[in-house]
N, CA, C and O atoms as a GROMACS GRO file, in nm:
protein
  540
    1MET      N    1   1.954  -0.677  -0.802
    1MET     CA    2   1.916  -0.716  -0.661
    1MET      C    3   1.772  -0.704  -0.647
    1MET      O    4   1.711  -0.622  -0.716
    2SER      N    5   1.709  -0.782  -0.562
    2SER     CA    6   1.567  -0.769  -0.526
    2SER      C    7   1.548  -0.817  -0.381
    2SER      O    8   1.628  -0.886  -0.317
    3PHE      N    9   1.426  -0.767  -0.337
    3PHE     CA   10   1.388  -0.801  -0.200
    3PHE      C   11   1.235  -0.822  -0.212
    3PHE      O   12   1.164  -0.753  -0.286
    4GLU      N   13   1.188  -0.925  -0.135
    4GLU     CA   14   1.046  -0.944  -0.134
    4GLU      C   15   0.995  -0.967   0.004
    4GLU      O   16   1.060  -1.031   0.087
    5HIS      N   17   0.873  -0.913   0.032
    5HIS     CA   18   0.814  -0.928   0.166
    5HIS      C   19   0.662  -0.938   0.155
    5HIS      O   20   0.603  -0.865   0.076
    6GLU      N   21   0.597  -1.026   0.229
    6GLU     CA   22   0.449  -1.030   0.227
    6GLU      C   23   0.401  -1.035   0.371
    6GLU      O   24   0.461  -1.100   0.457
    7GLU      N   25   0.288  -0.961   0.394
    7GLU     CA   26   0.225  -0.953   0.524
    7GLU      C   27   0.080  -0.966   0.500
    7GLU      O   28   0.027  -0.910   0.404
    8SER      N   29   0.011  -1.042   0.589
    8SER     CA   30  -0.140  -1.063   0.578
    8SER      C   31  -0.202  -1.040   0.722
    8SER      O   32  -0.138  -1.064   0.824
    9ALA      N   33  -0.326  -0.994   0.721
    9ALA     CA   34  -0.400  -0.976   0.843
    9ALA      C   35  -0.546  -1.008   0.820
    9ALA      O   36  -0.599  -0.975   0.714
   10PRO      N   37  -0.612  -1.071   0.914
   10PRO     CA   38  -0.759  -1.098   0.905
   10PRO      C   39  -0.824  -0.970   0.949
   10PRO      O   40  -0.764  -0.887   1.017
   11SER      N   41  -0.951  -0.955   0.909
   11SER     CA   42  -1.030  -0.839   0.951
   11SER      C   43  -1.180  -0.887   0.958
   11SER      O   44  -1.224  -0.969   0.878
   12THR      N   45  -1.251  -0.832   1.055
   12THR     CA   46  -1.392  -0.859   1.068
   12THR      C   47  -1.464  -0.763   0.972
   12THR      O   48  -1.585  -0.776   0.956
   13ALA      N   49  -1.401  -0.673   0.910
   13ALA     CA   50  -1.463  -0.573   0.817
   13ALA      C   51  -1.483  -0.648   0.683
   13ALA      O   52  -1.408  -0.740   0.652
   14PRO      N   53  -1.584  -0.609   0.605
   14PRO     CA   54  -1.600  -0.666   0.472
   14PRO      C   55  -1.493  -0.607   0.376
   14PRO      O   56  -1.443  -0.497   0.402
   15PRO      N   57  -1.458  -0.675   0.268
   15PRO     CA   58  -1.364  -0.619   0.176
   15PRO      C   59  -1.396  -0.473   0.132
   15PRO      O   60  -1.304  -0.393   0.114
   16ALA      N   61  -1.520  -0.440   0.117
   16ALA     CA   62  -1.563  -0.309   0.068
   16ALA      C   63  -1.516  -0.197   0.164
   16ALA      O   64  -1.490  -0.085   0.119
   17ALA      N   65  -1.506  -0.226   0.288
   17ALA     CA   66  -1.459  -0.131   0.392
   17ALA      C   67  -1.306  -0.105   0.374
   17ALA      O   68  -1.260   0.008   0.377
   18VAL      N   69  -1.230  -0.217   0.355
   18VAL     CA   70  -1.094  -0.199   0.328
   18VAL      C   71  -1.068  -0.124   0.196
   18VAL      O   72  -0.982  -0.036   0.184
   19TRP      N   73  -1.149  -0.163   0.099
   19TRP     CA   74  -1.126  -0.094  -0.027
   19TRP      C   75  -1.152   0.051  -0.032
   19TRP      O   76  -1.087   0.127  -0.103
   20ALA      N   77  -1.256   0.090   0.052
   20ALA     CA   78  -1.287   0.232   0.068
   20ALA      C   79  -1.172   0.315   0.121
   20ALA      O   80  -1.150   0.430   0.081
   21LEU      N   81  -1.099   0.254   0.212
   21LEU     CA   82  -0.971   0.322   0.261
   21LEU      C   83  -0.863   0.320   0.157
   21LEU      O   84  -0.797   0.422   0.135
   22TRP      N   85  -0.843   0.212   0.093
   22TRP     CA   86  -0.739   0.210  -0.006
   22TRP      C   87  -0.761   0.303  -0.122
   22TRP      O   88  -0.666   0.369  -0.166
   23SER      N   89  -0.881   0.313  -0.174
   23SER     CA   90  -0.916   0.392  -0.292
   23SER      C   91  -0.923   0.541  -0.254
   23SER      O   92  -0.935   0.624  -0.344
   24ASP      N   93  -0.917   0.578  -0.128
   24ASP     CA   94  -0.912   0.717  -0.082
   24ASP      C   95  -0.770   0.748  -0.038
   24ASP      O   96  -0.732   0.728   0.077
   25VAL      N   97  -0.691   0.799  -0.135
   25VAL     CA   98  -0.547   0.823  -0.103
   25VAL      C   99  -0.528   0.921   0.006
   25VAL      O  100  -0.421   0.924   0.066
   26GLY      N  101  -0.628   1.006   0.038
   26GLY     CA  102  -0.619   1.099   0.146
   26GLY      C  103  -0.616   1.028   0.286
   26GLY      O  104  -0.579   1.085   0.388
   27SER      N  105  -0.660   0.901   0.279
   27SER     CA  106  -0.656   0.825   0.408
   27SER      C  107  -0.530   0.754   0.436
   27SER      O  108  -0.507   0.710   0.549
   28TRP      N  109  -0.447   0.741   0.337
   28TRP     CA  110  -0.327   0.662   0.348
   28TRP      C  111  -0.238   0.701   0.464
   28TRP      O  112  -0.188   0.616   0.537
   29ALA      N  113  -0.219   0.829   0.482
   29ALA     CA  114  -0.130   0.870   0.596
   29ALA      C  115  -0.191   0.836   0.735
   29ALA      O  116  -0.119   0.828   0.834
   30ALA      N  117  -0.316   0.817   0.741
   30ALA     CA  118  -0.380   0.780   0.867
   30ALA      C  119  -0.356   0.641   0.910
   30ALA      O  120  -0.350   0.613   1.030
   31TRP      N  121  -0.340   0.545   0.812
   31TRP     CA  122  -0.310   0.408   0.853
   31TRP      C  123  -0.170   0.359   0.815
   31TRP      O  124  -0.128   0.253   0.861
   32ASP      N  125  -0.098   0.435   0.731
   32ASP     CA  126   0.045   0.386   0.700
   32ASP      C  127   0.144   0.482   0.758
   32ASP      O  128   0.153   0.596   0.714
   33PRO      N  129   0.219   0.437   0.860
   33PRO     CA  130   0.311   0.528   0.924
   33PRO      C  131   0.428   0.572   0.830
   33PRO      O  132   0.499   0.666   0.863
   34ALA      N  133   0.449   0.505   0.716
   34ALA     CA  134   0.550   0.542   0.630
   34ALA      C  135   0.513   0.652   0.533
   34ALA      O  136   0.600   0.704   0.462
   35VAL      N  137   0.384   0.689   0.527
   35VAL     CA  138   0.330   0.787   0.441
   35VAL      C  139   0.289   0.914   0.516
   35VAL      O  140   0.218   0.910   0.617
   36GLU      N  141   0.337   1.030   0.458
   36GLU     CA  142   0.300   1.154   0.521
   36GLU      C  143   0.187   1.224   0.447
   36GLU      O  144   0.102   1.291   0.506
   37ALA      N  145   0.189   1.205   0.308
   37ALA     CA  146   0.087   1.266   0.225
   37ALA      C  147   0.086   1.202   0.089
   37ALA      O  148   0.189   1.149   0.047
   38VAL      N  149  -0.023   1.205   0.019
   38VAL     CA  150  -0.037   1.147  -0.112
   38VAL      C  151  -0.115   1.241  -0.205
   38VAL      O  152  -0.222   1.288  -0.166
   39ALA      N  153  -0.066   1.270  -0.324
   39ALA     CA  154  -0.140   1.345  -0.423
   39ALA      C  155  -0.152   1.259  -0.546
   39ALA      O  156  -0.053   1.212  -0.601
   40LEU      N  157  -0.274   1.238  -0.590
   40LEU     CA  158  -0.307   1.156  -0.704
   40LEU      C  159  -0.367   1.247  -0.813
   40LEU      O  160  -0.457   1.327  -0.785
   41GLU      N  161  -0.319   1.234  -0.932
   41GLU     CA  162  -0.378   1.308  -1.042
   41GLU      C  163  -0.485   1.225  -1.104
   41GLU      O  164  -0.457   1.119  -1.162
   42GLY      N  165  -0.611   1.273  -1.093
   42GLY     CA  166  -0.725   1.195  -1.151
   42GLY      C  167  -0.778   1.093  -1.055
   42GLY      O  168  -0.746   1.095  -0.936
   43HIS      N  169  -0.851   1.012  -1.101
   43HIS     CA  170  -0.935   0.909  -1.024
   43HIS      C  171  -0.842   0.787  -0.985
   43HIS      O  172  -0.733   0.771  -1.040
   44PHE      N  173  -0.884   0.711  -0.896
   44PHE     CA  174  -0.814   0.591  -0.848
   44PHE      C  175  -0.842   0.483  -0.948
   44PHE      O  176  -0.933   0.402  -0.934
   45ALA      N  177  -0.758   0.484  -1.052
   45ALA     CA  178  -0.777   0.386  -1.166
   45ALA      C  179  -0.638   0.357  -1.228
   45ALA      O  180  -0.542   0.433  -1.214
   46GLU      N  181  -0.634   0.243  -1.297
   46GLU     CA  182  -0.508   0.200  -1.361
   46GLU      C  183  -0.453   0.310  -1.448
   46GLU      O  184  -0.523   0.372  -1.528
   47GLY      N  185  -0.323   0.332  -1.428
   47GLY     CA  186  -0.243   0.432  -1.501
   47GLY      C  187  -0.246   0.566  -1.432
   47GLY      O  188  -0.171   0.654  -1.475
   48ALA      N  189  -0.322   0.590  -1.332
   48ALA     CA  190  -0.313   0.713  -1.260
   48ALA      C  191  -0.178   0.731  -1.185
   48ALA      O  192  -0.122   0.638  -1.126
   49ALA      N  193  -0.131   0.852  -1.192
   49ALA     CA  194   0.001   0.881  -1.133
   49ALA      C  195  -0.008   0.989  -1.024
   49ALA      O  196  -0.101   1.070  -1.021
   50GLY      N  197   0.086   0.988  -0.942
   50GLY     CA  198   0.087   1.088  -0.836
   50GLY      C  199   0.223   1.102  -0.761
   50GLY      O  200   0.327   1.053  -0.806
   51THR      N  201   0.217   1.164  -0.654
   51THR     CA  202   0.335   1.182  -0.574
   51THR      C  203   0.308   1.136  -0.428
   51THR      O  204   0.201   1.164  -0.374
   52MET      N  205   0.397   1.069  -0.368
   52MET     CA  206   0.380   1.020  -0.230
   52MET      C  207   0.491   1.083  -0.150
   52MET      O  208   0.607   1.071  -0.189
   53ARG      N  209   0.459   1.153  -0.034
   53ARG     CA  210   0.562   1.201   0.046
   53ARG      C  211   0.575   1.099   0.162
   53ARG      O  212   0.481   1.073   0.238
   54LEU      N  213   0.694   1.044   0.170
   54LEU     CA  214   0.719   0.943   0.276
   54LEU      C  215   0.775   1.006   0.399
   54LEU      O  216   0.823   1.119   0.396
   55ALA      N  217   0.768   0.930   0.510
   55ALA     CA  218   0.826   0.976   0.638
   55ALA      C  219   0.963   1.026   0.612
   55ALA      O  220   1.044   0.961   0.546
   56GLY      N  221   0.989   1.148   0.665
   56GLY     CA  222   1.119   1.213   0.645
   56GLY      C  223   1.118   1.306   0.533
   56GLY      O  224   1.223   1.358   0.497
   57GLY      N  225   1.004   1.330   0.473
   57GLY     CA  226   0.979   1.430   0.367
   57GLY      C  227   1.027   1.389   0.226
   57GLY      O  228   1.035   1.476   0.139
   58ILE      N  229   1.059   1.266   0.202
   58ILE     CA  230   1.103   1.219   0.076
   58ILE      C  231   0.980   1.212  -0.020
   58ILE      O  232   0.884   1.140   0.008
   59GLU      N  233   0.985   1.288  -0.134
   59GLU     CA  234   0.880   1.279  -0.230
   59GLU      C  235   0.920   1.177  -0.348
   59GLU      O  236   1.029   1.179  -0.405
   60VAL      N  237   0.821   1.094  -0.374
   60VAL     CA  238   0.848   0.979  -0.468
   60VAL      C  239   0.723   0.980  -0.563
   60VAL      O  240   0.609   0.983  -0.518
   61PRO      N  241   0.752   0.976  -0.697
   61PRO     CA  242   0.648   0.955  -0.791
   61PRO      C  243   0.596   0.808  -0.781
   61PRO      O  244   0.671   0.715  -0.752
   62PHE      N  245   0.461   0.791  -0.806
   62PHE     CA  246   0.408   0.652  -0.819
   62PHE      C  247   0.306   0.647  -0.925
   62PHE      O  248   0.257   0.748  -0.974
   63VAL      N  249   0.276   0.523  -0.961
   63VAL     CA  250   0.183   0.497  -1.068
   63VAL      C  251   0.094   0.374  -1.014
   63VAL      O  252   0.145   0.275  -0.961
   64LEU      N  253  -0.038   0.389  -1.033
   64LEU     CA  254  -0.127   0.274  -1.009
   64LEU      C  255  -0.120   0.176  -1.131
   64LEU      O  256  -0.180   0.204  -1.234
   65GLU      N  257  -0.053   0.069  -1.119
   65GLU     CA  258  -0.030  -0.014  -1.234
   65GLU      C  259  -0.150  -0.116  -1.252
   65GLU      O  260  -0.188  -0.154  -1.363
   66VAL      N  261  -0.204  -0.154  -1.138
   66VAL     CA  262  -0.318  -0.248  -1.147
   66VAL      C  263  -0.418  -0.195  -1.051
   66VAL      O  264  -0.387  -0.160  -0.937
   67VAL      N  265  -0.545  -0.189  -1.099
   67VAL     CA  266  -0.658  -0.150  -1.010
   67VAL      C  267  -0.775  -0.248  -1.043
   67VAL      O  268  -0.834  -0.239  -1.151
   68GLU      N  269  -0.808  -0.338  -0.952
   68GLU     CA  270  -0.922  -0.418  -0.963
   68GLU      C  271  -1.022  -0.376  -0.856
   68GLU      O  272  -1.011  -0.426  -0.744
   69PRO      N  273  -1.114  -0.291  -0.882
   69PRO     CA  274  -1.207  -0.226  -0.780
   69PRO      C  275  -1.265  -0.330  -0.688
   69PRO      O  276  -1.320  -0.432  -0.729
   70GLY      N  277  -1.250  -0.299  -0.564
   70GLY     CA  278  -1.296  -0.382  -0.451
   70GLY      C  279  -1.207  -0.500  -0.414
   70GLY      O  280  -1.239  -0.572  -0.319
   71ALA      N  281  -1.098  -0.521  -0.484
   71ALA     CA  282  -1.020  -0.642  -0.461
   71ALA      C  283  -0.868  -0.625  -0.451
   71ALA      O  284  -0.801  -0.688  -0.368
   72ARG      N  285  -0.814  -0.532  -0.543
   72ARG     CA  286  -0.667  -0.529  -0.551
   72ARG      C  287  -0.616  -0.401  -0.623
   72ARG      O  288  -0.676  -0.350  -0.718
   73TYR      N  289  -0.505  -0.356  -0.574
   73TYR     CA  290  -0.434  -0.248  -0.654
   73TYR      C  291  -0.290  -0.267  -0.630
   73TYR      O  292  -0.248  -0.315  -0.524
   74LEU      N  293  -0.211  -0.229  -0.728
   74LEU     CA  294  -0.060  -0.236  -0.719
   74LEU      C  295  -0.006  -0.104  -0.748
   74LEU      O  296  -0.033  -0.052  -0.856
   75ASP      N  297   0.067  -0.045  -0.663
   75ASP     CA  298   0.129   0.085  -0.686
   75ASP      C  299   0.277   0.059  -0.708
   75ASP      O  300   0.334  -0.031  -0.646
   76ARG      N  301   0.343   0.138  -0.799
   76ARG     CA  302   0.485   0.127  -0.823
   76ARG      C  303   0.551   0.259  -0.796
   76ARG      O  304   0.514   0.358  -0.859
   77LEU      N  305   0.646   0.266  -0.706
   77LEU     CA  306   0.724   0.390  -0.673
   77LEU      C  307   0.857   0.378  -0.733
   77LEU      O  308   0.920   0.272  -0.728
   78THR      N  309   0.902   0.489  -0.794
   78THR     CA  310   1.032   0.488  -0.863
   78THR      C  311   1.119   0.591  -0.805
   78THR      O  312   1.083   0.709  -0.802
   79MET      N  313   1.240   0.548  -0.756
   79MET     CA  314   1.346   0.636  -0.701
   79MET      C  315   1.471   0.607  -0.771
   79MET      O  316   1.552   0.524  -0.730
   80GLY      N  317   1.488   0.682  -0.886
   80GLY     CA  318   1.614   0.650  -0.964
   80GLY      C  319   1.608   0.514  -1.024
   80GLY      O  320   1.516   0.485  -1.100
   81ASP      N  321   1.703   0.428  -0.993
   81ASP     CA  322   1.703   0.286  -1.048
   81ASP      C  323   1.633   0.194  -0.952
   81ASP      O  324   1.622   0.074  -0.979
   82LEU      N  325   1.586   0.245  -0.841
   82LEU     CA  326   1.525   0.162  -0.740
   82LEU      C  327   1.371   0.168  -0.759
   82LEU      O  328   1.311   0.275  -0.762
   83VAL      N  329   1.310   0.050  -0.773
   83VAL     CA  330   1.165   0.042  -0.791
   83VAL      C  331   1.099  -0.036  -0.675
   83VAL      O  332   1.145  -0.145  -0.640
   84ILE      N  333   0.990   0.019  -0.615
   84ILE     CA  334   0.923  -0.045  -0.512
   84ILE      C  335   0.781  -0.071  -0.563
   84ILE      O  336   0.708   0.024  -0.593
   85ALA      N  337   0.739  -0.201  -0.575
   85ALA     CA  338   0.606  -0.233  -0.618
   85ALA      C  339   0.536  -0.294  -0.496
   85ALA      O  340   0.588  -0.382  -0.428
   86ILE      N  341   0.420  -0.243  -0.473
   86ILE     CA  342   0.348  -0.282  -0.349
   86ILE      C  343   0.199  -0.325  -0.400
   86ILE      O  344   0.116  -0.245  -0.443
   87ASP      N  345   0.182  -0.459  -0.389
   87ASP     CA  346   0.054  -0.523  -0.422
   87ASP      C  347  -0.041  -0.538  -0.307
   87ASP      O  348  -0.008  -0.600  -0.206
   88HIS      N  349  -0.161  -0.480  -0.322
   88HIS     CA  350  -0.260  -0.481  -0.205
   88HIS      C  351  -0.374  -0.567  -0.257
   88HIS      O  352  -0.431  -0.541  -0.363
   89VAL      N  353  -0.407  -0.676  -0.175
   89VAL     CA  354  -0.516  -0.760  -0.213
   89VAL      C  355  -0.605  -0.774  -0.085
   89VAL      O  356  -0.554  -0.789   0.027
   90VAL      N  357  -0.738  -0.768  -0.106
   90VAL     CA  358  -0.829  -0.798  -0.005
   90VAL      C  359  -0.938  -0.895  -0.060
   90VAL      O  360  -0.996  -0.875  -0.166
   91ARG      N  361  -0.959  -0.998   0.017
   91ARG     CA  362  -1.054  -1.104  -0.031
   91ARG      C  363  -1.146  -1.136   0.093
   91ARG      O  364  -1.107  -1.126   0.209
   92ALA      N  365  -1.270  -1.176   0.055
   92ALA     CA  366  -1.370  -1.211   0.153
   92ALA      C  367  -1.327  -1.344   0.221
   92ALA      O  368  -1.281  -1.436   0.154
   93GLU      N  369  -1.343  -1.353   0.351
   93GLU     CA  370  -1.326  -1.479   0.419
   93GLU      C  371  -1.420  -1.480   0.540
   93GLU      O  372  -1.420  -1.391   0.625
   94GLY      N  373  -1.498  -1.587   0.541
   94GLY     CA  374  -1.605  -1.588   0.652
   94GLY      C  375  -1.684  -1.461   0.656
   94GLY      O  376  -1.729  -1.416   0.551
   95ASP      N  377  -1.702  -1.402   0.767
   95ASP     CA  378  -1.782  -1.278   0.779
   95ASP      C  379  -1.695  -1.156   0.755
   95ASP      O  380  -1.746  -1.044   0.767
   96GLY      N  381  -1.574  -1.170   0.724
   96GLY     CA  382  -1.482  -1.060   0.714
   96GLY      C  383  -1.396  -1.070   0.587
   96GLY      O  384  -1.441  -1.103   0.477
   97ALA      N  385  -1.271  -1.040   0.614
   97ALA     CA  386  -1.174  -1.030   0.500
   97ALA      C  387  -1.033  -1.076   0.537
   97ALA      O  388  -1.001  -1.081   0.655
   98VAL      N  389  -0.955  -1.108   0.449
   98VAL     CA  390  -0.804  -1.117   0.472
   98VAL      C  391  -0.743  -1.010   0.377
   98VAL      O  392  -0.780  -0.995   0.261
   99VAL      N  393  -0.648  -0.938   0.437
   99VAL     CA  394  -0.585  -0.830   0.369
   99VAL      C  395  -0.441  -0.872   0.357
   99VAL      O  396  -0.377  -0.902   0.458
  100THR      N  397  -0.386  -0.876   0.231
  100THR     CA  398  -0.248  -0.911   0.210
  100THR      C  399  -0.173  -0.797   0.132
  100THR      O  400  -0.223  -0.742   0.034
  101VAL      N  401  -0.052  -0.764   0.181
  101VAL     CA  402   0.024  -0.670   0.114
  101VAL      C  403   0.166  -0.732   0.084
  101VAL      O  404   0.241  -0.777   0.172
  102SER      N  405   0.194  -0.728  -0.054
  102SER     CA  406   0.324  -0.792  -0.092
  102SER      C  407   0.411  -0.678  -0.157
  102SER      O  408   0.367  -0.606  -0.247
  103THR      N  409   0.531  -0.668  -0.107
  103THR     CA  410   0.623  -0.568  -0.151
  103THR      C  411   0.742  -0.633  -0.223
  103THR      O  412   0.796  -0.732  -0.175
  104THR      N  413   0.782  -0.576  -0.340
  104THR     CA  414   0.896  -0.617  -0.406
  104THR      C  415   0.974  -0.490  -0.442
  104THR      O  416   0.926  -0.395  -0.504
  105VAL      N  417   1.111  -0.497  -0.393
  105VAL     CA  418   1.204  -0.390  -0.422
  105VAL      C  419   1.310  -0.441  -0.515
  105VAL      O  420   1.370  -0.546  -0.489
  106THR      N  421   1.335  -0.370  -0.621
  106THR     CA  422   1.436  -0.411  -0.720
  106THR      C  423   1.525  -0.291  -0.748
  106THR      O  424   1.482  -0.176  -0.739
  107GLY      N  425   1.652  -0.321  -0.781
  107GLY     CA  426   1.749  -0.223  -0.805
  107GLY      C  427   1.863  -0.216  -0.708
  107GLY      O  428   1.865  -0.294  -0.612
  108PRO      N  429   1.961  -0.125  -0.727
  108PRO     CA  430   2.070  -0.120  -0.639
  108PRO      C  431   2.028  -0.091  -0.494
  108PRO      O  432   1.955   0.003  -0.464
  109GLY      N  433   2.082  -0.182  -0.401
  109GLY     CA  434   2.066  -0.163  -0.262
  109GLY      C  435   1.927  -0.220  -0.223
  109GLY      O  436   1.884  -0.193  -0.111
  110ALA      N  437   1.855  -0.295  -0.306
  110ALA     CA  438   1.730  -0.347  -0.267
  110ALA      C  439   1.731  -0.425  -0.137
  110ALA      O  440   1.642  -0.408  -0.054
  111ALA      N  441   1.835  -0.513  -0.119
  111ALA     CA  442   1.836  -0.595  -0.004
  111ALA      C  443   1.855  -0.513   0.118
  111ALA      O  444   1.811  -0.555   0.226
  112ASP      N  445   1.916  -0.401   0.110
  112ASP     CA  446   1.928  -0.310   0.229
  112ASP      C  447   1.805  -0.224   0.250
  112ASP      O  448   1.760  -0.209   0.363
  113ILE      N  449   1.752  -0.170   0.149
  113ILE     CA  450   1.636  -0.080   0.153
  113ILE      C  451   1.503  -0.156   0.174
  113ILE      O  452   1.410  -0.099   0.231
  114GLY      N  453   1.492  -0.276   0.133
  114GLY     CA  454   1.365  -0.352   0.148
  114GLY      C  455   1.318  -0.366   0.289
  114GLY      O  456   1.202  -0.338   0.320
  115PRO      N  457   1.410  -0.410   0.378
  115PRO     CA  458   1.366  -0.416   0.524
  115PRO      C  459   1.325  -0.287   0.578
  115PRO      O  460   1.235  -0.285   0.662
  116MET      N  461   1.383  -0.173   0.538
  116MET     CA  462   1.343  -0.037   0.582
  116MET      C  463   1.203  -0.002   0.529
  116MET      O  464   1.120   0.056   0.600
  117VAL      N  465   1.179  -0.040   0.404
  117VAL     CA  466   1.050  -0.010   0.344
  117VAL      C  467   0.939  -0.091   0.405
  117VAL      O  468   0.828  -0.040   0.417
  118THR      N  469   0.960  -0.213   0.444
  118THR     CA  470   0.855  -0.298   0.495
  118THR      C  471   0.852  -0.302   0.652
  118THR      O  472   0.769  -0.370   0.711
  119ARG      N  473   0.937  -0.234   0.712
  119ARG     CA  474   0.939  -0.240   0.866
  119ARG      C  475   0.808  -0.198   0.932
  119ARG      O  476   0.772  -0.249   1.039
  120ASP      N  477   0.739  -0.108   0.873
  120ASP     CA  478   0.605  -0.062   0.936
  120ASP      C  479   0.488  -0.145   0.883
  120ASP      O  480   0.373  -0.116   0.919
  121ALA      N  481   0.511  -0.247   0.800
  121ALA     CA  482   0.400  -0.322   0.736
  121ALA      C  483   0.306  -0.377   0.841
  121ALA      O  484   0.184  -0.363   0.823
  122PRO      N  485   0.351  -0.437   0.947
  122PRO     CA  486   0.252  -0.484   1.043
  122PRO      C  487   0.167  -0.379   1.109
  122PRO      O  488   0.049  -0.400   1.134
  123VAL      N  489   0.227  -0.264   1.138
  123VAL     CA  490   0.154  -0.151   1.196
  123VAL      C  491   0.056  -0.097   1.099
  123VAL      O  492  -0.057  -0.064   1.137
  124ALA      N  493   0.096  -0.084   0.969
  124ALA     CA  494   0.004  -0.034   0.871
  124ALA      C  495  -0.114  -0.130   0.850
  124ALA      O  496  -0.226  -0.081   0.835
  125LEU      N  497  -0.098  -0.258   0.848
  125LEU     CA  498  -0.209  -0.351   0.841
  125LEU      C  499  -0.300  -0.346   0.962
  125LEU      O  500  -0.423  -0.350   0.948
  126GLU      N  501  -0.242  -0.336   1.080
  126GLU     CA  502  -0.320  -0.321   1.196
  126GLU      C  503  -0.411  -0.193   1.196
  126GLU      O  504  -0.531  -0.197   1.224
  127ARG      N  505  -0.347  -0.085   1.163
  127ARG     CA  506  -0.425   0.041   1.152
  127ARG      C  507  -0.531   0.034   1.047
  127ARG      O  508  -0.644   0.075   1.073
  128LEU      N  509  -0.501  -0.014   0.934
  128LEU     CA  510  -0.592  -0.019   0.815
  128LEU      C  511  -0.712  -0.105   0.858
  128LEU      O  512  -0.827  -0.063   0.843
  129THR      N  513  -0.686  -0.228   0.911
  129THR     CA  514  -0.794  -0.309   0.954
  129THR      C  515  -0.886  -0.250   1.065
  129THR      O  516  -1.009  -0.260   1.064
  130ALA      N  517  -0.811  -0.185   1.161
  130ALA     CA  518  -0.882  -0.116   1.266
  130ALA      C  519  -0.979  -0.007   1.212
  130ALA      O  520  -1.095   0.001   1.253
  131MET      N  521  -0.929   0.071   1.124
  131MET     CA  522  -1.014   0.184   1.056
  131MET      C  523  -1.129   0.112   0.981
  131MET      O  524  -1.244   0.157   0.991
  132ALA      N  525  -1.104   0.010   0.913
  132ALA     CA  526  -1.201  -0.051   0.834
  132ALA      C  527  -1.310  -0.117   0.922
  132ALA      O  528  -1.425  -0.127   0.880
  133GLU      N  529  -1.276  -0.160   1.038
  133GLU     CA  530  -1.370  -0.220   1.134
  133GLU      C  531  -1.438  -0.111   1.222
  133GLU      O  532  -1.530  -0.139   1.300
  134GLY      N  533  -1.389   0.015   1.205
  134GLY     CA  534  -1.456   0.128   1.278
  134GLY      C  535  -1.400   0.130   1.427
  134GLY      O  536  -1.465   0.187   1.516
  135ARG      N  537  -1.286   0.072   1.450
  135ARG     CA  538  -1.223   0.080   1.578
  135ARG      C  539  -1.140   0.207   1.603
  135ARG      O  540  -1.082   0.222   1.711
   0.00000   0.00000   0.00000
C-alpha cells in the first residue's frame, strides 16, 4: 500500500532563507506542528541519521537520504514496516521562492496513516514561509 501527498506555497523570502530553516533541525518544531523535537547525529548532509519526536511523544528514526544544499532534502522515517519519505524542495521564483513538500507513505496501513501524517502540511508550510519572511 502507498499514499502520496504534495503541498506547495509561494514565499516572498529567497530560497536561502527557507534553506536556513530546513538545515537547522532545531527550528523544525517551531514551524512543523507534527514535530516536537529533532536530534541529528552530525551535520545536515546526505546519510546523516537522527531521531524525530513527533506530536504525542512518538520517537522515530530518520535518515537524510538526499541533501542538495540550498535547494532540496529528502528525509525518510521508518516505523517498523511503515516508511514515510518527505521530499522538501525550494526554488526561486520571481523575487521569492516556491516551497514544495511531497510525502510518500508506504507499508501496511499507508492509506490510513498518510492523511494523518500530512494533515498539518498546510500549517507547516505557512509557518515555515512566515518564519523565512521574518513575519
